[in-house]
Backbone as a ProteinNet text record, in pm:
[ID]
protein_1_A
[PRIMARY]
MAIFIEDVVEMKDRVVELTRSHAILWVLWDTENNKRYSPVIESHQDYFQGIGSSLFQGFCVITYQLFDKRNDVKSMQDLISYLSSLNPKLEHQLKSNINSQKPLLDKFFSYRNNIFAHRNKAKRPWAVFGQQSKTRIKCEMKAVVDLAQEIISALAETAGLDKADFKEIFRLRAEYAADGANQVFMALEKVSPHTTCKPVKTV
[TERTIARY]
-1431.2	-1357.8	-1243.7	-1249.3	-1132.9	-981.8	-1030.2	-951.6	-868.6	-978.1	-907.5	-817.7	-842.5	-735.4	-626	-640	-528.3	-421.1	-469.2	-422.8	-351.2	-414.2	-341.4	-273.2	-228.2	-119.1	-11.9	-30.1	70.8	123.7	15	74.1	159.5	109.4	232.9	355	380.2	501.8	596.6	536.8	631.3	644	553	549.9	690.9	681.1	815.5	940.3	912.8	1046.9	1120.5	1040.2	1016.5	1089.4	1032.4	1091.7	1236.7	1247.4	1392.5	1468.1	1463.7	1560.5	1624.9	1491.1	1511.9	1608.8	1559.7	1600.6	1765.5	1799.9	1949.4	2046.9	1972.4	2035.7	2055.9	1969.5	1987.8	2111.2	2121.8	2248.6	2369.3	2360.3	2476.3	2536.1	2446.1	2444.4	2450.5	2458.9	2471.1	2603	2585.6	2719.7	2807	2765.5	2867.2	2922.8	2830.1	2881.1	3020.1	2965.7	3071	3188.8	3210.9	3312.9	3406.4	3308.5	3360.2	3425.2	3326	3391.1	3454.4	3498.5	3544.7	3649.9	3753.3	3844.9	3786.1	3699.2	3607.6	3525.7	3493.4	3378.2	3497.8	3613.6	3729.7	3787.9	3787.3	3853.2	3750.2	3605.7	3508.1	3411.1	3474.7	3385.9	3281.3	3365.6	3253.1	3093.8	3181.5	3032	2959.8	2997	2900.3	2812.9	2896.7	2859.9	2742	2767.3	2682.9	2559.8	2570.5	2414.9	2372.8	2418.1	2358	2295.6	2346	2281.8	2180.2	2187.9	2083.2	1983.6	1957.8	1880.5	1797	1871.9	1776.6	1742.6	1764.6	1705	1579.6	1613.1	1472	1355.4	1421.1	1331.5	1262.3	1298.7	1240.2	1140.1	1177.1	1120	960.3	1007	887.7	775.2	843.3	766.1	641.3	713.7	623.6	503.5	575.7	447.5	368	383.7	290.2	185.1	220.5	176	132.7	167.4	105.9	-44.8	-58.9	-218	-287.8	-225.2	-282.4	-381.2	-469.2	-594.5	-540.3	-459.5	-403.4	-300	-266.9	-174.2	-223.9	-153.5	-201.2	-130.1	-217.2	-134.9	-201.1	-125.8	-234.7	-325.6	-280.8	-428.5	-530.3	-499.6	-583.4	-682.8	-619.2	-687.9	-790.6	-749.7	-791.8	-938.2	-909.7	-1044.8	-1141.5	-1088.4	-1216.2	-1293.8	-1232.9	-1331.2	-1439.7	-1459.3	-1560.1	-1661.6	-1728.2	-1864.4	-1842.4	-1720.9	-1729.6	-1708.4	-1634.2	-1607.7	-1538.1	-1637.5	-1619.3	-1520.3	-1560.2	-1506.9	-1351.1	-1326.9	-1167.4	-1102.2	-1193.6	-1123	-1082.8	-1135	-1134.8	-1000.4	-1028.9	-900.7	-759.1	-773.5	-637.8	-582.5	-664.5	-656.8	-589.9	-648.1	-589	-464.4	-441.2	-290.8	-177.9	-239	-132	-102.7	-238.3	-246	-131.7	-116.8	-46.6	69.8	141.3	264.4	312.8	204	254.2	399.3	410.4	528.3	682.7	662.7	730.8	763.8	638.9	627.4	663.2	630	686.1	846.8	886.4	1075.1	1126.7	1068.2	1087.1	1014.3	959.4	903.7	985.9	1063.5	1138.3	1258.8	1315.2	1455.8	1428.4	1308.3	1248.9	1287.7	1182.7	1163.4	1253.4	1345.3	1451	1594	1614.4	1738.1	1754.2	1635.2	1664.4	1580.8	1454.8	1379.8	1430.1	1422.6	1483	1616.7	1651.4	1808.6	1724	1704.4	1650.1	1774.2	1745.7	1806.2	1871	1788.9	1780.6	1881.6	1856.3	1895.3	1992.3	2104.4	2201.2	2158.9	2184.7	2149.9	2151.7	2280.8	2276.4	2212.4	2178.9	2062.4	1927.2	1899.5	1745.5	1770.9	1889.3	1884.2	1921.7	1995.2	2000.4	2087	2141.2	2215.3	2117.8	2147.1	2075.9	2164.9	2156.2	2247	2184.5	2215.6	2185.3	2121.6	2173.4	2061.8	1927.6	1909.6	1798.4	1714.3	1766.3	1705.3	1661.3	1744.6	1700	1544.7	1543.9	1426.8	1297.5	1310.5	1211.1	1193	1297.9	1236	1145.6	1208.7	1148.4	966.8	946.8	799.7	727.6	818.2	753.8	675.3	800.5	764.9	637.6	655.1	556.1	413.9	408.5	260.3	238.4	323.1	309.9	246.1	343.1	280.7	153.7	103.1	0.1	-103.7	-120.9	-240.8	-232.1	-150.3	-190.4	-202.2	-178.3	-229.6	-383.5	-415.1	-574	-620.5	-586.9	-647.1	-641.6	-579.5	-563.8	-726.1	-709.9	-823.7	-944.4	-986.1	-1067	-1105.2	-1030.8	-987.8	-1054.8	-1060.9	-1038.2	-930.7	-845.5	-721.5	-702	-547.8	-522.2	-400.8	-482.8	-390	-242	-280.4	-174.1	-72.2	-116.7	-18.3	67.6	25.7	53.1	188.7	143.2	256	385.9	287.8	442.9	511	473.1	576.3	649.5	617.6	694.3	769.7	750.5	860.2	976.6	944.1	1046.6	1086.1	1066.9	1147.1	1241.4	1203.9	1292.9	1399.8	1348.6	1471.1	1555.8	1539	1628.9	1715.9	1610.1	1705.7	1869.7	1785.7	1886.6	1999.6	1943.2	2044.7	2165.9	2109.4	2184.6	2269.4	2257.7	2352.1	2431.8	2412.1	2523.4	2629.5	2564.9	2635.5	2758.2	2708.3	2802	2933.3	2886.6	3005	3059.1	3031.1	3109.3	3190.6	3125.1	3182.1	3309.4	3323.2	3388	3551.6	3465.5	3585	3690.9	3645.8	3703.9	3804	3732.2	3798.2	3933.5	3872.6	3981.3	3962.8	3978.5	4003.1	4075	4226.1	4293.5	4345.3	4247.6	4272.7	4232.3	4294.3	4221.4	4252.2	4115.3	4092.1	4166.6	4234.5	4299	4201.4	4220.7	4148	4094.7	3975.7	3936.6	3945.7	4014.9	4038	3896.6	3858.9	3750.4	3776.9	3660.8	3681.5	3654.6
-367.8	-415	-465.3	-515	-582	-503.8	-374.9	-226	-247.5	-246.2	-181.4	-329.6	-399.9	-541.8	-558.4	-473.4	-499.9	-415	-285.6	-164.4	-161.5	-242.5	-294.6	-388.2	-491.3	-543.1	-497	-392.6	-322.3	-193.9	-153.2	-45.5	-151.4	-298.5	-372.6	-376.9	-401.5	-435.4	-306.4	-212.2	-89.6	-83.2	-111.4	-108.7	-225.9	-340.8	-428.4	-392.8	-277.5	-233.7	-136.4	-44.2	45.7	-51.9	-179.4	-258.2	-285.5	-317.3	-369.4	-301.3	-157.6	-51.4	-37.4	-46.2	-3.3	-120	-234.3	-331.4	-347.3	-336.1	-332	-204.6	-111.6	24.5	0.5	-68.5	-117.2	-160.5	-245.3	-350.9	-277	-204.3	-132.5	-6.6	91.8	175.9	93.1	28.3	-82.7	28.5	80.9	58.8	-5.9	-128	-229.3	-302.9	-316.3	-373	-266.2	-150.8	-37.1	-34.1	-89.5	-137.8	-244.1	-340.9	-460.6	-518.2	-411.4	-422.9	-322.5	-238.8	-76.6	-134.9	-225	-240.5	-294.7	-366.1	-381.7	-265.5	-164.8	-57.9	26.2	64	135.2	74.3	-58.7	-81.7	-77.8	-111.1	-61.2	34.6	150.9	274.8	312.1	289.9	318.2	256.1	140.9	14	71.8	81.8	106.1	251.2	327.5	459.2	487.1	414.6	440.6	321.3	213.9	106.1	238.5	260.7	355.5	464	540.2	632.2	619	519.3	470.2	427.6	373.4	288	394.2	498.9	623.2	702.1	712.8	822.7	749	622.8	542.9	551.2	511.6	520	595.5	752.2	871.2	880.4	858.6	888.1	772	657.7	552.5	590	651.3	718.5	823.7	924.9	1011.4	981.3	864.3	783.5	720.5	629.9	575.9	675.7	770.1	868.9	1028.3	1018.5	1152.7	1146.1	1268.1	1307.6	1385.1	1359.8	1436.1	1338	1399	1310.4	1239	1280.8	1240.4	1127.8	1070	983.8	855.1	732.6	619.9	607.3	584.2	602.8	552.1	517.5	433.8	492.1	676	787.9	775.2	745.5	703.1	610.9	507.5	377.4	397.1	464.4	495	551.1	619.2	733.8	668.3	539.8	433.9	364.8	369.6	346.9	414.4	562.5	644.1	616.3	501.1	420.2	293.4	212.9	63.9	49.7	168	147.2	267.3	337.5	461.8	472.1	387.6	394.2	358.8	284.3	208.4	332.9	415	523.7	622.3	646.5	759.3	701.7	587.9	562	552.7	508.7	479.2	651.9	753.2	854.9	936.6	874.9	941.6	905.8	768.7	692.6	793.2	821.8	882.1	1031.4	1085.2	1222.4	1266.9	1122.9	1052.5	1107.7	1070.8	1073.5	1181.8	1291.1	1392.6	1434	1498.3	1569.1	1475.4	1315.3	1257.2	1247.3	1220.9	1198.6	1356.4	1449.4	1573.4	1582.2	1532.1	1535.4	1467.8	1325.1	1238.3	1297.7	1402.6	1444.7	1592.9	1595.9	1727.2	1665.5	1582.7	1534.5	1467.2	1398.5	1395.8	1514.1	1614.2	1742.1	1818	1852.6	1938.3	1926.8	1748.8	1704.2	1605.8	1519	1393.1	1405.6	1482.5	1497.4	1663.2	1690.5	1870.2	1902.2	2015.3	2065.8	2168.5	2218.5	2354.8	2451.1	2523.1	2664.6	2735.9	2755.3	2803.4	2746.1	2612.5	2535.2	2412.6	2399.4	2310.6	2152.9	2091	1913.9	1901.5	1946.9	1945.4	2040.4	2150.5	2230	2159.5	2057.9	2026.3	1904.9	1850.6	1741.5	1755.8	1881	1889.7	1779.4	1832.3	1748.5	1611.5	1523.6	1389.1	1262.8	1200.8	1052.8	935.7	880.1	757.8	654.7	644.7	573.4	676.8	748.7	834.9	836.3	821.5	841.4	719.4	564.8	451.1	408.9	501.6	433.3	533.2	660.4	721.2	658	581.2	500.3	391.7	319.4	203.9	250.3	348	435.8	415.4	503.6	521.8	380.3	254.1	131.3	66.1	72.7	7.1	57.3	219.5	269.3	203.4	227.6	196.7	21.6	-45.3	-196.5	-229.5	-136.7	-135.3	-102.3	7.4	61.6	-77.4	-83.1	-159.1	-345.7	-356.5	-475.4	-453.5	-334.8	-290.1	-292.6	-217.9	-237.8	-355.9	-440.5	-573.3	-672.6	-693.2	-735.3	-690.1	-555.9	-509.9	-537.8	-570.1	-585.6	-747.1	-836.8	-954.6	-1060.4	-985.9	-1056.2	-1129	-1179.4	-1248.7	-1147	-1073.5	-966	-1060.4	-1137.8	-1227.9	-1247.3	-1274.1	-1324.3	-1193.9	-1061	-944.8	-931.8	-947	-973.8	-1034.2	-1145.7	-1269.8	-1231	-1146.5	-1126.7	-1029.4	-893.6	-807.5	-842.8	-952.8	-1036.8	-1070.8	-1177.9	-1229.1	-1141.1	-1065.8	-966.1	-880.3	-845.3	-776.3	-848.9	-979.6	-1059.7	-1109.4	-1143.4	-1196.8	-1061.4	-950.4	-845.7	-836.4	-800	-795.8	-936.3	-1033.1	-1131.7	-1111.5	-1076	-1057.2	-960.6	-846.5	-771	-763.9	-870	-949.6	-1038.9	-1094.9	-1206.6	-1131.3	-1025.8	-931.7	-871.6	-832.7	-814.9	-916.7	-1019.3	-1127.6	-1208.3	-1202.9	-1241.1	-1138.3	-1040.2	-900.5	-960.8	-958.5	-977.7	-1083.8	-1220.3	-1287.4	-1319.2	-1218.8	-1206.3	-1117.6	-1004.1	-868.6	-811.6	-864.6	-806.4	-682	-699.7	-575.5	-529.5	-532.6	-480.4	-330.8	-228.8	-116.1	-97.3	-66.9	-31.3	92.6	71	183.2	285.2	413.2	495.3	478	508.9	491.6	629.7	598.9	762	782.7	900	928.5	1052.7	1049	1144.5	1286.4
-1407.2	-1343.1	-1392.3	-1509.4	-1585.5	-1610.9	-1611.3	-1664.8	-1527.2	-1427.6	-1315.9	-1233.3	-1233.3	-1181.8	-1274.1	-1423.1	-1510.4	-1434.3	-1417.6	-1359.6	-1204.3	-1109.3	-1009.3	-1001.2	-1093.5	-1118.9	-1200.2	-1285.3	-1325.1	-1245.7	-1115.5	-1022.9	-935	-928	-798	-870.2	-993.3	-1028.1	-1020.9	-1028.8	-1007.8	-840.4	-744.9	-625.5	-590.6	-668.7	-670.9	-668.3	-771	-828.2	-702.1	-639.7	-567.2	-427.2	-408.3	-264.8	-292.8	-445.7	-467.3	-433.7	-521.3	-484	-353.1	-250.9	-93.6	-53	-69.7	-43.8	-39.6	-193.3	-234.5	-163.1	-156.6	-78	18.5	109.4	262.3	299.9	172.2	185.9	162.5	84.9	37.1	99.4	181.8	280	399.9	456	569.5	658.6	727.9	796.4	817.8	895.2	928	799.5	655.1	548.5	501.5	518.2	488.3	543.6	669	728.5	691.9	692.1	665.3	509.2	395.9	266	223.3	281.7	311.2	179	162.6	77	-110.1	-52.2	-196	-260.4	-175.9	-215.3	-271	-202.9	-272.7	-401.6	-427.2	-493.9	-649	-619.3	-705.9	-687.7	-706.4	-657.8	-772.1	-876.6	-981.1	-985.2	-971.2	-995.9	-847.7	-726.6	-621.9	-616	-648.8	-661.8	-746.2	-878.3	-988.4	-964.2	-892.4	-857.4	-751.5	-672.3	-521	-610.5	-728.4	-758.3	-830.3	-928	-1012.2	-925	-840.7	-749	-677.2	-631.9	-544.3	-620.9	-762.8	-840.7	-905.1	-931.5	-949.7	-862.6	-727.6	-617.8	-620.5	-629.2	-592.5	-740.5	-831	-974.2	-970.1	-906.1	-902	-785.9	-683.9	-561.6	-623.9	-722.4	-763.7	-830.2	-944.5	-1021.1	-944.5	-860	-753.1	-698.6	-630.7	-561.3	-637.2	-760.1	-836.7	-880.1	-829.4	-795.2	-940.2	-1047.7	-1164.8	-1223.9	-1291.8	-1348.3	-1476.3	-1528.9	-1664.6	-1674.3	-1574.8	-1556.1	-1448.9	-1471.9	-1395.2	-1265.4	-1150.6	-1046.7	-940.3	-799.5	-697.9	-657.6	-678.9	-648.5	-758.8	-880.3	-949.5	-957	-890.1	-830.4	-756.7	-651.6	-540.2	-554.2	-637.4	-684.4	-765.9	-785.4	-837	-736.8	-618.5	-511.2	-456.1	-537.4	-499	-465.2	-600.2	-563	-535.8	-547.8	-508.6	-399.6	-293.5	-164.7	-92.8	-81.7	-59.2	100.5	181.3	326.4	312.1	208.3	196.9	112	26.5	-36.5	90.8	140.6	236.3	363.9	386.5	461.8	394.8	261.3	216.3	161.2	141	113.9	219.1	354.7	486.8	516	472.8	512.5	427.3	291.4	231.7	276.7	280.6	346.8	505.9	562.1	675.7	679	565.6	486.2	390.2	371.3	305.8	321.2	440	448.7	377.4	432.4	364.4	215.2	161.2	16.9	-41.4	-12.8	-64.4	-21	28.6	13.4	-67.8	-80.3	-211.4	-352.4	-385.8	-456.3	-509.4	-367.7	-421.6	-485.7	-446.6	-446.1	-623.6	-672.2	-781.9	-873.9	-865.3	-921.9	-948.2	-866.5	-824.5	-877.6	-867.3	-918.8	-1000.8	-999.2	-1101.1	-1201.8	-1201.7	-1340.8	-1411.7	-1312	-1356.1	-1273.2	-1288.1	-1222.1	-1193.7	-1027.4	-1038.4	-1010.7	-1099.7	-1125.4	-1007.5	-907.7	-810	-676.8	-685	-550.9	-632	-551.7	-594	-524.4	-575.3	-502.6	-342.6	-300.7	-151.3	-58.1	-163.5	-93.7	-46.4	-179.7	-207.1	-51.5	-63.3	11.8	166.2	201.6	305.4	394.6	548.3	608.6	632.9	584.3	620.4	599.7	677.2	711.6	607.4	565.7	504.3	549	675.2	798.1	787	807	831.8	648.8	591.8	445.8	421.7	460.4	398.5	507.6	637.3	739.6	643	611.1	513.5	411.6	329.4	234.3	253.6	364.6	422.2	459.2	505	512.3	421.2	290.5	171.3	93.9	106.4	52.1	155.4	274.5	341.6	287.3	282.7	254.6	145.8	-2.7	-120.8	-113.6	-53.7	-20.8	22	132.9	215.5	116.2	28.9	-48.2	-134.5	-243.5	-365.2	-276.8	-176.3	-134.3	-139.6	-58.9	-11.4	-125.8	-244.8	-394.5	-458.2	-426.2	-484.6	-418.2	-290.1	-230.4	-291.8	-325.2	-344.2	-506.1	-578.9	-733.1	-725.7	-622	-622.9	-599.8	-582	-602.5	-447.8	-442.3	-326	-258.5	-149.4	-99.7	10	33.3	110.5	-15.6	-157.3	-231.3	-255.2	-273.7	-296.4	-186.9	-41	14.1	52.2	31.1	-27.1	-107.7	-235.9	-329.5	-339	-246.3	-160.4	-96.8	13.1	103.2	33.4	-60.6	-139.8	-213.1	-292.8	-374.1	-295.6	-185.5	-83.8	-46.5	-1.7	39.6	-51.3	-166.3	-264.5	-333.1	-320.8	-400.2	-282.3	-174.4	-44.6	-52.9	-52.2	-50.4	-191.5	-303	-417.2	-358.8	-301.1	-306.9	-171.7	-85.9	16.3	-66.8	-158.5	-255.8	-347.6	-389.3	-487.1	-414.1	-262.2	-164.6	-143.9	-86.8	-94.7	-179.7	-313	-425.1	-467.6	-466	-478.3	-405.2	-252.9	-166.2	-206.6	-234.4	-278.4	-382.1	-508	-635.3	-592.6	-573.9	-529.3	-401.1	-346	-163.5	-187.3	-228.5	-225.5	-339.6	-436.3	-583.6	-603.6	-622.2	-659.7	-823.3	-879.5	-991.9	-1073.6	-1163	-1208.4	-1262.5	-1298.3	-1319.9	-1510.8	-1512.9	-1685.8	-1708.7	-1881.4	-1895.9	-1984.9	-1998.4	-2039.6	-2158.1	-2250.9	-2333.3	-2306.2
[MASK]
+++++++++++++++++++++++++++++++++++++++++++++++++++++++++++++++++++++++++++++++++++++++++++++++++++++++++++++++++++++++++++++++++++++++++++++++++++++++++++++++++++++++++++++++++++++++++++++++++++++++++++

């Protein structure tokens, strides 16, 4: 049980990173923010595009890690299998919850496998992504985050940890991450509301 508890805590930290990534991107990709802070975004394109790209790539990678089904890796799927003798009813319920979101998870797996972990030789990135708005992607990301939080919280309770504490950690981490992103917008607006950064020479 001690190892199981340690693994649950470790997976919780990955869910926190997933939660933060989504919370920040929710702010960066918000339509109203994009309108209000358009001069700031245009003046700092490399920063905002770099942050957005890195967070989304990280989100896809962590999603794959959490829901990876292979037996030779540590994942939430692996932890759920631990319940087979401990709490088979919960094991069935959690697996059913994951299966209900399989099409959505497969979509993020595809992003990770065909774009970020490897470059698909037959498909260009835009062919993998398809025609999707950022608003839709944000909502799909939220569904993945909600699923991950729900499962790791249930596993925490089985491990004798406080489920409510886990949920509060996720709530606070999302709140603080989103607030930080908003603070960045406001700070840059005050410092350089109409300043356009000069192109940087590259080798």
